ZADO-1210 file (C-alpha; in nm, 4 decimals, padded with zeros to 6 digits):
<atoms>
<atom x="22.2998" y="02.5983" z="01.6151" code="MET" pos="1"/>
<atom x="22.1333" y="02.3313" z="01.8560" code="THR" pos="2"/>
<atom x="21.8274" y="02.4204" z="02.0280" code="GLN" pos="3"/>
<atom x="21.8077" y="02.3360" z="02.4140" code="ARG" pos="4"/>
<atom x="21.4349" y="02.3212" z="02.4808" code="LEU" pos="5"/>
<atom x="21.3121" y="02.2964" z="02.8347" code="HIS" pos="6"/>
<atom x="20.9571" y="02.2117" z="02.9542" code="LEU" pos="7"/>
<atom x="20.8305" y="02.3628" z="03.2874" code="VAL" pos="8"/>
<atom x="20.5428" y="02.1651" z="03.4407" code="PHE" pos="9"/>
<atom x="20.3915" y="02.0482" z="03.7543" code="GLY" pos="10"/>
<atom x="20.1016" y="01.9490" z="03.9634" code="GLY" pos="11"/>
<atom x="19.9865" y="01.7726" z="04.2892" code="GLU" pos="12"/>
<atom x="20.1454" y="01.4602" z="04.3721" code="LEU" pos="13"/>
<atom x="19.9982" y="01.1609" z="04.5407" code="VAL" pos="14"/>
<atom x="20.2708" y="01.1664" z="04.7869" code="ASP" pos="15"/>
<atom x="20.5286" y="01.4573" z="04.8478" code="PRO" pos="16"/>
<atom x="20.8104" y="01.1992" z="04.8444" code="THR" pos="17"/>
<atom x="20.7225" y="01.0356" z="04.5118" code="LYS" pos="18"/>
<atom x="20.7019" y="01.1864" z="04.1514" code="ASN" pos="19"/>
<atom x="20.3618" y="01.0483" z="04.0677" code="ALA" pos="20"/>
<atom x="20.1000" y="01.2915" z="03.9756" code="PHE" pos="21"/>
<atom x="19.7453" y="01.2788" z="04.1613" code="LYS" pos="22"/>
<atom x="19.5525" y="01.3758" z="03.8308" code="ASP" pos="23"/>
<atom x="19.7520" y="01.3712" z="03.5262" code="VAL" pos="24"/>
<atom x="19.4672" y="01.5775" z="03.3470" code="ASP" pos="25"/>
<atom x="19.5293" y="01.8557" z="03.5893" code="ALA" pos="26"/>
<atom x="19.9023" y="01.8970" z="03.5217" code="ILE" pos="27"/>
<atom x="20.0007" y="02.2600" z="03.4938" code="ASP" pos="28"/>
<atom x="20.2037" y="02.3244" z="03.1883" code="ILE" pos="29"/>
<atom x="20.4010" y="02.6369" z="03.2551" code="VAL" pos="30"/>
<atom x="20.5564" y="02.6678" z="02.9126" code="GLY" pos="31"/>
<atom x="20.8603" y="02.5591" z="02.6754" code="MET" pos="32"/>
<atom x="21.1826" y="02.7761" z="02.7344" code="TYR" pos="33"/>
<atom x="21.4685" y="02.8026" z="02.4781" code="PRO" pos="34"/>
<atom x="21.7328" y="02.7741" z="02.7616" code="ASP" pos="35"/>
<atom x="21.7955" y="02.6482" z="03.1076" code="TYR" pos="36"/>
<atom x="21.8001" y="02.9913" z="03.2788" code="SER" pos="37"/>
<atom x="21.4538" y="03.1110" z="03.1360" code="SER" pos="38"/>
<atom x="21.3124" y="02.7757" z="03.2381" code="ALA" pos="39"/>
<atom x="21.4702" y="02.7820" z="03.5897" code="TYR" pos="40"/>
<atom x="21.3273" y="03.1268" z="03.6328" code="ALA" pos="41"/>
<atom x="20.9596" y="03.0054" z="03.5343" code="ALA" pos="42"/>
<atom x="21.0129" y="02.6960" z="03.7372" code="TRP" pos="43"/>
<atom x="21.1064" y="02.9054" z="04.0442" code="LYS" pos="44"/>
<atom x="20.8004" y="03.1398" z="04.0028" code="GLY" pos="45"/>
<atom x="20.5770" y="02.8485" z="03.9760" code="ALA" pos="46"/>
<atom x="20.7200" y="02.6583" z="04.2813" code="ALA" pos="47"/>
<atom x="20.7138" y="02.9754" z="04.4903" code="GLN" pos="48"/>
<atom x="20.3353" y="03.0160" z="04.4117" code="ARG" pos="49"/>
<atom x="20.2777" y="02.6865" z="04.5536" code="THR" pos="50"/>
<atom x="20.5251" y="02.6710" z="04.8372" code="VAL" pos="51"/>
<atom x="20.2737" y="02.6428" z="05.1116" code="ASP" pos="52"/>
<atom x="20.1443" y="02.3034" z="04.9433" code="ASP" pos="53"/>
<atom x="20.3710" y="01.9982" z="05.0032" code="ALA" pos="54"/>
<atom x="20.2011" y="01.7984" z="04.7592" code="HIS" pos="55"/>
<atom x="20.2603" y="02.0547" z="04.4732" code="MET" pos="56"/>
<atom x="20.5749" y="02.0051" z="04.2732" code="ARG" pos="57"/>
<atom x="20.7304" y="02.1638" z="03.9601" code="TYR" pos="58"/>
<atom x="20.9729" y="02.0231" z="03.7239" code="PHE" pos="59"/>
<atom x="21.2115" y="02.1121" z="03.4385" code="ILE" pos="60"/>
<atom x="21.2270" y="01.8475" z="03.1512" code="ALA" pos="61"/>
<atom x="21.5153" y="01.8641" z="02.9162" code="HIS" pos="62"/>
<atom x="21.3213" y="01.8329" z="02.5934" code="ILE" pos="63"/>
<atom x="21.6377" y="01.8497" z="02.3867" code="HIS" pos="64"/>
<atom x="21.7681" y="01.5310" z="02.5368" code="ARG" pos="65"/>
<atom x="21.4725" y="01.3376" z="02.3911" code="LEU" pos="66"/>
<atom x="21.5881" y="01.3568" z="02.0549" code="ARG" pos="67"/>
<atom x="21.9501" y="01.3362" z="01.9084" code="ASP" pos="68"/>
<atom x="21.9725" y="01.4356" z="01.5307" code="GLU" pos="69"/>
<atom x="22.2978" y="01.2844" z="01.5059" code="GLU" pos="70"/>
<atom x="22.1927" y="00.9430" z="01.5944" code="LYS" pos="71"/>
<atom x="22.0186" y="00.7200" z="01.3347" code="GLU" pos="72"/>
<atom x="21.7666" y="00.6140" z="01.6171" code="SER" pos="73"/>
<atom x="21.6540" y="00.8588" z="01.9069" code="SER" pos="74"/>
<atom x="21.4884" y="00.7423" z="02.2357" code="THR" pos="75"/>
<atom x="21.1421" y="00.8394" z="02.1121" code="THR" pos="76"/>
<atom x="21.1999" y="00.6630" z="01.7665" code="GLU" pos="77"/>
<atom x="21.2794" y="00.3632" z="01.9797" code="GLU" pos="78"/>
<atom x="20.9278" y="00.3674" z="02.1501" code="LEU" pos="79"/>
<atom x="20.7753" y="00.3722" z="01.7933" code="GLY" pos="80"/>
<atom x="20.6531" y="00.7216" z="01.8050" code="HIS" pos="81"/>
</atoms>
């Protein structure tokens, strides 16, 4: 069975219309989740806690898309990692 891992993270953005973090060292790692619905619930909770701050933004990263076991070379392997 293929795992569909999702990472929920966020932090303060330099500009609310962009996706660049003000301080990468201060990124809030909410957690890793085994399915999208769990990740979405965690994302929603984090986003609602910071709803009054327009510069705070949370994201869901689809970690399972970074590596495809069926391919000889994945995206991360092409980067040399």
